[in-house]
N, C-alpha and C positions, 0 to 999 in steps of 0.2 A: 281432897283427892290428890294424889302424886301427880305432879305435871312437870314437863321438862321441855326446853327449847334445844335442838340439836343443830350443829353445823350441817348444812345440807351436803356438803361435799366429803367431809370427813366422818361424819356421825358423832363427833366429839360432843358431849353434853356441854352447852354454854351456861345454862341456868336451870336448876331444878329446885323442887321443894313441894310442900304441901299447901295447897290453894283451893279456895273454894270456886275459882274461875280462872280463865286465862287472863282476863282482864286485870285480875289481882296480881297474878304472876308478872305480867309486863309492867305494871305499876311499881311493883317491888323492885323489879330489875332497874327501871329507869331511876328510881330514887336513889339506888345504890351506885349505878355506873353512867346513867345517862348517855350511853354510848352504843347505838344500833348501827353504826357506820358499816355500810356494805350489807346489812342484814336483807335477806330476800325472803319474805313471808308469803310469797305467791303460793296458792295452793295450801296453805297451812290449815290444818284441821283447827276447828274451834274459833274461827275468825269472828270478830265480833259482829253481831247482827246489828245493823244500822237502819232504823225506821226511815222510810221515804218521806220527804217533804214534797207534797204536790206542788207543781208549778214553782220551783224554787226560784229560777230566774225572774219569773213574774214578781215573785215577793222580794226578791233583791232590788229588782227595778222600782218597785213601789216604795220600799224602805228608802231608797235613795231619793225618789221624787217627794216624799213626805218629810223632807228636812234632814235626811242623813246625807252623808258625803262618801264618794268613792276616793279613796287614796291608795294606789297600789304599791306605794313605798313602804307602808307599814301594816301589819297584820290588824292591829287595833290602835289607832291613835288616840281615840277618846271614845266616849260612850256612843257617839253618833257617827263617827268616821272610822271606817275600815276598809280594807282591801276586800277584793271579791271573795277570798278564802275566808277571811275574818266575818264577812257578812253571812256566809253560809253556816259558819259555826254559830253565829249568834242567833240565826233564826231556827236552828234545829234544837228540839227539845232535850237532846242529850250532847249538844255540840260542845259545851263548856267542859263536860267530863271527858268526852273523846280528846278534845284539845289538851286537857291537862295530863292525860296519860300518853297520847301519841304525837302531840304538836300539832300545830296549826295546818300545815300543808297535808299531812296524812289524814287528819280529821276531816278536812275539807274534801280531800279525795273520796274518802269513804262516803261521806254525805252526797257528793255529786254521783258517784256510782250508784247510790240507792236511789236517787231522784231520777236519773237518766241512765237506766242500765245498758241501753243500746247505743249510747253516745260516748265519745271520748270526754274525759274531764277537761275543764278549760284550763288555759295557761295562767297560773297564778302569779307569774313573774313578768307579765307584759305591762305596758304603760296604760295610764288611765283612759286614753281615747280608744285604743284597742280592745281594752276590757268592756268598756261601755257599749261599744259597737256590738260586740259578741253577746253581752247581756240581753241587749235589745233584739237581736237576731234570734237569739234562742227563746226569749219570751214570746216572740211573735210566732214561732214555729211549734212550740210545744205547750200542750195542755195535758197534764198528768191526771189520771182519775183519781177522784177523791176517797 
């Protein structure tokens, strides 16, 4: 189907083409330009559906306590050491795909928004201590339906 992304202020077509999905359009655009600086996709039609991960912060806390490590300076330092956004991406069934198309912070934001639609997504740029404190607080407060 023919899809396009327009500048929201001028209406100028930024990218267009025949694609099977918006995800395919965005992936094609990223591989050619990798530049969505200043892009505002709020209210965009066909935003990707992101499945909710029940009890996301409980799962993140569990991953850390079971031998993983939280390191807020790097998205993914190694197989078991990630920042909070990296852990969210790693724990989500489609996280790596979302990350490859949209980047780690956007993918993690979508994952958190799906898991906790009434809460603000966490600060992915804070320090280890602040992140761990918030992960524990959310884990204690929230239990998502299965």
